[in-house]
SEMAR-900504 format. One record per residue: x, y, z of N, C-alpha, C, O in turn. Coordinates in steps of 0.1 Angstrom, whole numbers, plus 5000, padded with zeros to 4 digits. Each point is the difference from the previous one (the first is absolute). Last residue first. Layout:
<pts>
XYZXYZXYZXYZ;...
</pts>
This chain:
<pts>
563450614563498949984991499349875003499049974993;504850275029500349884992498949974990500249934990;499450425042501150034991500349894990500350034988;496549915047499550094990501050044989499750014988;501749725049499149924991499450094989499949964989;502550265046500949924991499249924990500449994988;497150255043500750094992501049934990500050034988;497949725046499050044990500650104990499749994988;503049895048499849894992499050034989500249964988;500450365045501249994991499949884991500450014988;496250065044500050104990501249994990499850024988;500149695050498949974991499950104989499849964988;503550125044500349884992498949974991500249974988;499050375043500950044990500549894991500250024988;496949895048499350074990501050044988499650004989;502349815050499049904993499350064988500049954989;502750335038500849914992499149904993500349984988;497650315041500550084989500849904991499950014988;498549835053498950024990500550074988499649964989;503550015046499749874995498950004989500149944990;501050465033501149964991499749864994500349984988;495550305025501249965007501049964990499749984988;496650384999500449865000501149985010500950085001;496050324984500149945013500349854999499349925005;502350484959498849935005500249945014501150025005;502450214970498750084996498749935004498950064999;505749775011500150155001498650064998499750105008;500849434986500250045014500050155002499450055010;500249784946498849965008500250045015499050045006;504750034964498950104998498749965008499350095005;504349614996500450135006498950104999499750075009;499849524969499849995014500450135008499350045009;501449934944498650005003499850005015499250085006;505249864979499550144998498550025003499650095006;502349484997500450085011499650144998499550075009;499549634957499249965012500450095011499250055008;503249994952498750054999499249985012499350095005;504949714993500150145001498650074999499750095009;500449454983500450035014500150155003499450055009;500049794947498849995007500250035015499250075007;504649924965499150124996498750005008499550105003;503549535003500550135005499150124997499850085009;498049434996501050064991500450135005499250075007;498949605030499650094989501150034991501250015005;498949745037499549924990499650084987499749944989;501950275053501049924992499549924989500749974991;496550275041500550084989501149934992500150034988;497849775051499050044990500550074988499549984988;503549925047499549874993498950044990500049944989;501750415038500949964990499649874993500249994988;497950325048499249954989500949944989499549984989;502250245050499149915006499249934989499349905003;503850434984500749885005499049905006500249884998;499750584978499049905000500549875005499549894995;501650675007500549884998498949895003499250025009;501250524990499149904994500849884997500449974988;499850465048500949914992499149894995499349935007;499550605004499749875005500949904991500150034988;
</pts>
C-alpha cells in the first residue's frame, strides 16, 4: 500500500518534521493493526505524536 498522506497535508504541515514523521508512523501502525480509517488514524497519530514530543521536552 502506498502511504501518502496528501489528503491530510494541511493537518500534517503544521507539525515539526520529527512530530510529522512520528504521526505518520503511528497512523500507519493504527491502520495496519487496528480498525482505524485513514482519517481516524491520522487524527490519533497527530495526537499521540504531539504527546510524545511534549514528553521528550519535559
